[in-house]
C-alpha positions as CSV (number, residue, x, y, z in Angstrom):
1,M,52.2,73.5,-34.4
2,K,55.5,71.6,-34.3
3,K,57.2,70.7,-37.6
4,I,57.8,67.0,-37.9
5,R,61.5,66.1,-38.4
6,I,62.3,63.0,-40.3
7,L,65.7,61.4,-41.0
8,I,65.8,59.4,-44.3
9,A,68.8,57.1,-44.5
10,K,70.6,54.7,-46.8
11,V,72.7,52.3,-44.9
12,G,75.5,50.0,-46.0
13,L,76.6,49.4,-49.6
14,D,73.1,49.9,-51.1
15,G,73.6,52.7,-53.6
16,H,70.1,52.7,-55.0
17,D,68.7,55.9,-53.6
18,R,66.0,57.1,-56.0
19,G,63.2,55.8,-53.7
20,A,64.7,57.5,-50.7
21,K,65.0,60.7,-52.5
22,V,61.4,60.5,-53.7
23,I,60.2,59.9,-50.2
24,A,62.4,62.7,-48.8
25,A,61.0,65.2,-51.4
26,G,57.5,64.1,-50.8
27,L,57.7,64.5,-47.0
28,K,59.4,67.9,-47.5
29,N,56.6,68.9,-49.9
30,A,54.1,67.9,-47.2
31,G,55.6,70.4,-44.8
32,M,58.0,68.1,-42.9
33,E,61.6,68.9,-42.1
34,V,63.7,66.2,-43.8
35,I,67.3,65.3,-43.2
36,Y,68.6,63.0,-46.0
37,T,71.9,61.2,-45.1
38,G,72.9,60.2,-48.6
39,I,74.2,56.7,-49.3
40,R,76.6,54.4,-47.5
41,Q,75.9,55.4,-43.9
42,T,76.5,53.1,-41.0
43,P,73.9,52.3,-38.3
44,Q,76.1,54.3,-35.9
45,D,76.0,57.3,-38.3
46,I,72.2,57.1,-38.5
47,V,71.6,56.9,-34.8
48,S,74.1,59.7,-34.1
49,I,72.5,62.0,-36.8
50,A,69.1,61.2,-35.4
51,I,70.1,62.3,-31.9
52,Q,71.9,65.4,-33.1
53,E,69.1,66.5,-35.3
54,D,66.4,65.7,-32.7
55,V,64.2,63.8,-35.2
56,D,60.8,62.3,-34.6
57,A,61.4,59.4,-36.9
58,I,64.1,57.5,-38.9
59,G,63.1,56.1,-42.3
60,V,65.6,53.5,-43.7
61,S,65.5,52.5,-47.4
62,S,66.8,49.1,-48.1
63,L,67.2,47.4,-51.5
64,S,70.3,45.4,-50.8
65,G,68.8,42.4,-48.9
66,A,70.7,43.4,-45.8
67,H,67.5,44.8,-44.1
68,M,67.5,42.3,-41.2
69,T,71.1,43.2,-40.2
70,I,70.7,47.0,-40.7
71,F,67.4,47.3,-38.8
72,S,68.6,45.1,-35.9
73,K,71.8,47.2,-35.5
74,I,69.8,50.5,-35.5
75,I,67.4,49.1,-33.0
76,K,70.2,47.8,-30.8
77,L,72.0,51.2,-30.8
78,L,68.7,53.0,-30.0
79,D,68.1,50.6,-27.1
80,E,71.7,51.1,-25.8
81,K,71.1,54.8,-25.8
82,E,67.7,54.3,-24.2
83,I,66.0,56.2,-27.0
84,K,62.3,55.2,-27.1
85,D,60.7,58.2,-28.7
86,I,62.1,58.0,-32.2
87,L,59.8,56.1,-34.6
88,L,61.6,53.7,-36.9
89,F,60.2,52.8,-40.3
90,G,61.5,51.6,-43.6
91,G,60.9,50.8,-47.2
92,G,62.3,48.9,-50.1
93,I,62.4,45.4,-51.4
94,I,61.7,43.4,-48.2
95,P,60.0,40.0,-48.2
96,K,56.6,39.8,-46.4
97,D,57.9,37.2,-43.9
98,D,60.8,39.5,-43.0
99,I,58.3,42.4,-42.4
100,V,56.6,40.4,-39.7
101,T,60.0,39.7,-38.0
102,L,61.1,43.4,-38.4
103,K,57.9,44.5,-36.7
104,E,58.5,42.1,-33.9
105,M,62.0,43.5,-33.5
106,G,60.7,47.1,-33.2
107,V,60.3,48.5,-36.7
108,D,57.0,50.3,-36.7
109,K,56.1,50.1,-40.4
110,I,57.6,48.9,-43.8
111,F,56.5,50.5,-47.0
112,L,56.8,48.5,-50.2
113,P,57.4,49.8,-53.7
114,G,54.3,51.4,-55.1
115,T,53.2,53.0,-51.8
116,K,51.7,56.4,-52.3
117,I,53.6,59.3,-50.7
118,E,50.4,60.5,-49.2
119,D,50.1,57.2,-47.3
120,V,53.6,57.7,-45.8
121,V,52.7,61.3,-44.9
122,D,49.4,60.3,-43.3
123,Y,51.1,57.5,-41.4
124,L,53.9,59.7,-40.0
125,K,51.5,62.5,-39.0
126,E,49.2,60.1,-37.2
127,K,52.0,58.2,-35.4
128,I,54.0,61.3,-34.4
129,F,51.1,63.4,-33.3
130,L,49.8,60.4,-31.3
131,K,53.0,60.2,-29.3
132,E,53.0,63.8,-28.3
């Protein structure tokens, strides 16, 4: 069985990375291969790393309030490179109204604070195995 590869990213000036590290560790403990970018990456960095690492999904943690800009730039870059097979999800402090808009833009799922790691693992396994 193929090992799921996930990129966990912190984009922009958001330096609050505890949640991203917790998710990365939880996914790794669940048997997934996790690439964690560290903080202060650009959308270009994220898309480039995702391509180089041949990931199944990109998870973006956003606590800075810049989520609409960050996700739209990542989606635009993926579209420009005609990449349709990388799942994009996120988490952090994101207002419910923005979640609706983000989903309409192409973000598959947003996890809010308090989400159980098992729920993220189950979601990723279901989504990634469905696309194969």
